[in-house]
C-alpha positions as CSV (number, residue, x, y, z in Angstrom):
1,X,-17.5,23.1,-8.7
2,X,-18.5,22.1,-12.2
3,X,-16.6,19.5,-14.3
4,X,-15.4,21.9,-17.1
5,X,-13.9,24.3,-14.5
6,X,-12.2,21.4,-12.7
7,X,-10.7,20.2,-15.9
8,X,-9.3,23.7,-16.7
9,X,-7.9,23.9,-13.2
10,X,-6.3,20.5,-13.6
11,X,-4.6,21.5,-16.8
12,X,-3.2,24.7,-15.2
13,X,-2.1,22.8,-12.1
14,X,-4.4,24.9,-9.9
15,X,-6.8,22.1,-9.0
16,X,-5.7,21.5,-5.4
17,X,-5.2,25.2,-4.4
18,X,-8.6,26.1,-5.9
19,X,-10.4,23.4,-4.1
20,X,-8.8,24.5,-0.8
21,X,-10.1,28.0,-1.4
22,X,-13.5,26.6,-2.2
23,X,-13.6,24.7,1.2
24,X,-12.4,27.8,3.0
25,X,-15.2,30.0,1.5
26,X,-17.8,27.4,2.5
27,X,-16.5,27.3,6.1
28,X,-16.4,31.1,6.3
29,X,-20.0,31.4,5.2
30,X,-21.1,28.9,7.8
31,X,-19.6,31.0,10.7
32,X,-22.4,33.5,10.4
33,X,-25.1,30.9,11.0
34,X,-26.2,29.7,14.5
35,X,-25.0,26.2,15.2
36,X,-27.3,23.6,16.9
37,X,-26.5,22.3,20.3
38,X,-25.1,18.8,20.1
39,X,-27.3,16.1,21.8
40,X,-24.2,14.3,23.1
41,X,-22.8,17.2,25.2
42,X,-19.6,17.2,23.2
43,X,-18.1,20.3,21.5
44,X,-18.7,21.0,17.8
45,X,-15.6,21.2,15.5
46,X,-15.1,24.4,13.6
47,X,-16.7,24.7,10.1
48,X,-13.3,24.3,8.4
49,X,-13.0,20.8,9.8
50,X,-16.7,19.9,9.4
51,X,-16.7,20.7,5.7
52,X,-13.9,18.2,5.0
53,X,-15.8,15.2,6.5
54,X,-19.4,16.2,5.8
55,X,-19.1,17.8,2.4
56,X,-20.8,20.9,3.9
57,X,-20.0,23.2,6.8
58,X,-23.6,22.8,8.1
59,X,-23.3,21.6,11.8
60,X,-26.8,20.2,11.8
61,X,-26.0,17.8,9.0
62,X,-22.6,16.9,10.6
63,X,-24.4,15.8,13.7
64,X,-27.4,14.1,12.0
65,X,-25.1,12.2,9.5
66,X,-23.0,11.0,12.4
67,X,-26.2,9.7,14.1
68,X,-27.4,8.0,11.0
69,X,-24.0,6.4,10.4
70,X,-23.9,5.1,13.9
71,X,-27.4,3.5,13.4
72,X,-26.3,1.9,10.1
73,X,-23.2,0.4,11.8
74,X,-25.1,-0.9,14.8
75,X,-27.8,-2.4,12.6
76,X,-25.5,-4.4,10.3
77,X,-23.4,-5.6,13.2
78,X,-26.5,-6.8,15.0
79,X,-27.7,-8.7,12.0
80,X,-24.3,-10.4,11.8
81,X,-24.1,-11.5,15.4
82,X,-21.6,-8.9,16.6
83,X,-23.3,-6.1,18.6
84,X,-21.0,-3.2,19.0
85,X,-21.1,-3.5,22.8
86,X,-19.5,-7.0,22.6
87,X,-16.4,-5.8,20.7
88,X,-13.1,-5.3,22.3
89,X,-11.7,-2.5,20.1
90,X,-13.0,-0.3,17.3
91,X,-11.1,1.7,14.7
92,X,-12.7,4.6,12.8
93,X,-10.3,4.8,9.8
94,X,-10.6,8.2,8.2
95,X,-12.2,9.6,11.3
96,X,-11.8,13.2,10.4
97,X,-13.0,15.4,13.3
98,X,-14.9,12.6,14.9
99,X,-18.3,12.8,13.1
100,X,-19.0,9.1,13.9
101,X,-16.4,8.5,16.6
102,X,-18.2,10.8,19.0
103,X,-21.2,8.5,18.9
104,X,-19.2,5.9,20.8
105,X,-18.7,8.1,23.9
106,X,-21.1,6.0,26.0
107,X,-19.6,2.6,25.2
108,X,-18.2,0.8,28.2
109,X,-15.5,-1.8,28.0
110,X,-14.8,-1.1,24.3
111,X,-11.6,0.6,23.2
112,X,-12.3,3.4,20.7
113,X,-9.6,4.6,18.3
114,X,-9.5,6.9,15.3
115,X,-7.0,7.6,12.6
116,X,-6.8,10.2,9.8
117,X,-4.2,12.0,7.7
118,X,-5.6,15.4,8.6
119,X,-3.4,16.5,11.5
120,X,-5.7,19.4,12.4
121,X,-8.7,17.2,12.7
122,X,-6.7,14.7,14.9
123,X,-5.5,17.4,17.2
124,X,-9.1,18.6,17.6
125,X,-10.2,15.1,18.4
126,X,-7.5,14.6,21.0
127,X,-8.5,17.8,22.8
128,X,-12.3,17.3,22.6
129,X,-13.0,13.5,22.5
130,X,-11.1,12.2,25.5
131,X,-12.8,8.8,25.6
132,X,-11.0,7.7,22.5
133,X,-7.4,7.5,21.2
134,X,-6.3,9.2,18.0
135,X,-3.4,8.8,15.6
136,X,-2.4,10.3,12.3
137,X,-1.6,8.3,9.2
138,X,-0.2,9.1,5.8
139,X,-1.9,8.9,2.4
140,X,-0.5,5.4,2.1
141,X,0.1,2.7,4.8
142,X,1.2,1.8,7.4
143,X,-0.9,2.5,10.5
144,X,0.8,2.8,13.9
145,X,-1.4,-0.1,15.4
146,X,-0.2,-3.6,16.1
147,X,-1.2,-6.7,14.2
148,X,-4.7,-8.0,15.1
149,X,-5.6,-5.1,17.3
150,X,-9.2,-4.6,16.4
151,X,-12.6,-6.4,16.3
152,X,-14.1,-3.8,13.9
153,X,-12.6,-1.3,11.5
154,X,-15.0,0.9,9.6
155,X,-14.0,3.3,6.7
156,X,-17.0,5.5,5.8
157,X,-16.5,7.2,2.4
158,X,-12.7,6.5,2.4
159,X,-12.3,4.2,-0.6
160,X,-14.5,6.7,-2.4
161,X,-11.6,9.2,-2.4
162,X,-8.7,7.0,-3.4
163,X,-7.3,5.6,-6.6
164,X,-7.2,1.8,-7.0
165,X,-3.6,1.2,-6.0
166,X,-4.1,3.0,-2.7
167,X,-7.4,1.3,-2.0
168,X,-5.7,-2.1,-2.3
169,X,-2.8,-1.1,-0.2
170,X,-5.1,0.1,2.6
171,X,-7.3,-3.0,2.4
172,X,-4.2,-5.1,3.0
173,X,-3.2,-2.9,5.9
174,X,-6.7,-3.0,7.5
175,X,-6.6,-6.8,7.1
176,X,-3.3,-6.7,9.1
177,X,-4.8,-4.8,12.1
178,X,-8.0,-6.9,12.3
179,X,-8.3,-10.0,14.4
180,X,-9.1,-13.3,12.7
181,X,-12.9,-13.5,12.1
182,X,-13.4,-9.8,12.8
183,X,-15.1,-7.3,10.5
184,X,-14.3,-4.5,8.2
185,X,-17.1,-2.1,7.1
186,X,-16.6,0.1,4.0
187,X,-18.9,2.3,1.9
188,X,-18.7,3.1,-1.8
189,X,-20.2,5.1,-4.6
190,X,-22.4,2.5,-6.4
191,X,-25.0,2.4,-9.1
192,X,-27.0,5.3,-7.5
193,X,-24.2,7.6,-8.7
194,X,-24.3,6.7,-12.4
195,X,-25.9,10.0,-13.4
196,X,-22.7,11.8,-12.2
197,X,-20.6,9.9,-14.8
198,X,-20.1,10.8,-18.5
199,X,-20.9,8.3,-21.2
200,X,-17.5,6.7,-21.3
201,X,-17.2,6.5,-17.6
202,X,-20.7,5.0,-17.4
203,X,-19.8,2.3,-19.9
204,X,-16.8,1.4,-17.9
205,X,-18.8,1.2,-14.7
206,X,-21.5,-0.9,-16.3
207,X,-18.7,-3.2,-17.6
208,X,-17.6,-3.8,-14.0
209,X,-14.6,-1.5,-13.9
210,X,-13.6,1.0,-11.2
211,X,-14.0,4.6,-12.3
212,X,-11.8,7.2,-10.5
213,X,-11.8,11.0,-11.2
214,X,-9.1,13.4,-10.2
215,X,-6.6,10.8,-9.0
216,X,-4.0,13.6,-8.4
217,X,-6.2,14.8,-5.5
218,X,-6.2,11.4,-3.8
219,X,-7.3,11.5,-0.2
220,X,-9.4,14.7,-0.6
221,X,-13.1,15.1,-1.4
222,X,-12.1,16.1,-4.9
223,X,-11.0,12.7,-5.8
224,X,-14.0,10.5,-6.5
225,X,-14.1,6.7,-7.0
226,X,-17.1,4.7,-8.2
227,X,-17.4,1.0,-7.5
228,X,-19.6,-1.5,-9.3
229,X,-20.6,-4.3,-7.0
230,X,-18.9,-6.9,-9.3
231,X,-15.6,-5.0,-9.0
232,X,-15.8,-5.0,-5.2
233,X,-16.5,-8.7,-5.0
234,X,-13.8,-9.5,-7.7
235,X,-11.1,-7.2,-6.4
236,X,-11.5,-5.7,-3.0
237,X,-12.0,-9.1,-1.3
238,X,-8.6,-10.4,-2.4
239,X,-6.6,-9.3,0.6
240,X,-8.3,-12.0,2.6
241,X,-11.9,-11.0,3.2
242,X,-15.2,-12.7,2.8
243,X,-18.4,-10.8,2.1
244,X,-20.7,-10.9,5.1
245,X,-23.4,-8.5,3.9
246,X,-24.0,-6.0,1.1
247,X,-26.6,-3.3,1.5
248,X,-27.3,-1.2,-1.6
249,X,-27.5,2.5,-0.6
250,X,-27.3,1.3,3.0
251,X,-24.7,3.8,4.2
252,X,-27.1,6.1,6.2
253,X,-25.2,9.2,7.0
254,X,-23.2,8.9,3.7
255,X,-26.4,9.1,1.7
256,X,-26.9,6.7,-1.2
257,X,-23.5,5.0,-0.8
258,X,-23.4,1.2,-0.8
259,X,-22.4,-0.6,2.4
260,X,-20.2,-3.7,2.5
261,X,-19.6,-5.7,5.7
262,X,-16.5,-7.9,5.2
263,X,-15.2,-10.6,7.4
264,X,-11.5,-11.4,7.8
265,X,-10.7,-14.9,6.8
């Protein structure tokens, strides 16, 4: 959907309904196409759920992007001395319909959990991904989990769809559920996405400011946040994190997003 149309819909308070219709049309179109057979033996979610987490209803990309994200997570953990197989518990925050969670089906001795605000996606995961436990959350904290419950939390393309206040609230909450010394992995829209911004937004980004579009659609794919690296290091580490590794455009499976591995102090 083009920016001028989005602005018109915003002024007429039709932005959210129109975007829901757009997602529905995409998913209906996908139903007529043959779906690939998953290589993990697990069921495929319906197109209406796939489009919300993959940006497209295409099942092939849903599966491939999950595989790429799995590889990116494993690689950065290996480099930082924490292979995924050695962890006690993992939380996929913003798991949707299990695009990445499903990749952990073969782990042994590692507790796998997912949380998302999309109740339909969570219900699908509960029915079809029995190796993991799933919970719903609101647009704002809290999570249902205990303090210091996890060795790893990852949030792939989650901060990218939240305004600043909610980002900071969630970072404090994720800090709460992580064990001391454990890790948080997040991805952001970095410098690669500068061409998407208008001149004023680009100037703010280049000055080290967070840029957020369509804040009123927070938590949906319509809301888009763009993070300069200097902003992340100045602001998002405040809740008590140290930067373990930054990989520019390193979020394979969330193409061209930057990857940050943070460590709880």
